[in-house]
N, C-alpha and C positions, 0 to 999 in steps of 0.2 A: 847365832840366831838373830834374825831380823825382827826387831821390836816394832817396826813401822809397816806392818803388812796391810795391804788393801783387803777389803772384804772378799774380792775374787781370789786373791792369793791365799786367804784363809780357807775358802771353800776348796781350792785346789789342794792345799796341804792336808786338809781332813780327808779328801778323796784318796790322795796318795797313801795316807796312813791306813785307811780302811781297806784298800785293795792290796796292800802289802803285808801289814801286820794283822789287821782285823779280819782278813780273808774276804768278807763281803759285808754289805749293809744288812742289818736286821730289816725285816719288812716294815713298811710305813706304819702299820697299826702298832707293831711292837715298839717302834721308835716313838710314836705318839704317847704310848703308855709310859715309856721310860722318861720322856720329857716331863710328863705330869709328876712322876716320882721325883725327878730332880728339882722341879719347881717346889714341890712339897718340902724337900730337904732345905732349900733356900728359905722358904717361908718359916720353917722351924727356927732357923738361926735368927732371922729378922725379928720374930716374935720374942725371942729371948734377949737379943742384944738391944733392940730399940723399943720393944713392947713391954707389956707387964708380966709376961711369963718368966718364971725363974729357970735357971739352968738346971738340968739334970746332969749327973755324972757323965752319962753317955753323950751329952751335947758339947762338952768342954773341948774336945779335940777337933771339932769341925771348923773349917776355915771358910769364911764368907767369900773371899775371892775365888777359892777353888770350887765352891758350890755354884757361883755365877758362871764360871768357866764350864762346868758340867752342863748347865742349861744351854749355854751358847753352843757347845759341841753338838749336842743332840739336835738343836734347832738347825745347825749347819748341815748335819746329816740329812735331815728331812728336806731341806732346801735342795741339796744335791740330788736326792732321790726323786724329787718331784719336778726337777728342772727349773727351779726358781733361782734367778740371778739376784742375790741379796743386794748388790749395789744398785741395780735398777729398781728393785722393790723399795729400798730405803729412800731413794731420791723421789720416787712417785709418792711415797707416804709422807715425806716432808712437805712436798708441794700441796698435797691434800690438806694436811694439818694447817699449813700456813694460810691457805685460802679460806678454809673453814673457820679458823680460830683467830683471824687477824685482829679482831676487836673483842672477841668473846671474853678473854681473861682480864683484859684491862678494866672492864666494868664489874668484875666479880668482887663484891664487898668482902667475901670470905678470904680473899688473898690479900 
């Protein structure tokens, strides 16, 4: 297993899995709902591990990294379904943030 995959390779790998093991993608609306569900599961762990909420017995077997990977998986499915190249999108987003926030955070007294 290659641990140094590019975003495009990850998108390709997810697509290959979906079309061979998973049969087909769930529709975009279903995957959006699943994404929200997965983000909720991640938020639950974060609230208990880093926030003030205490663990319930049912929370103790959840794995933070696995929940993050679930979020990433569904996001990649949505990107594949909608024709979004995540590499290009990431680079454009970094450029936008860099231009917009070049000085913004340096002057933030809260940081």
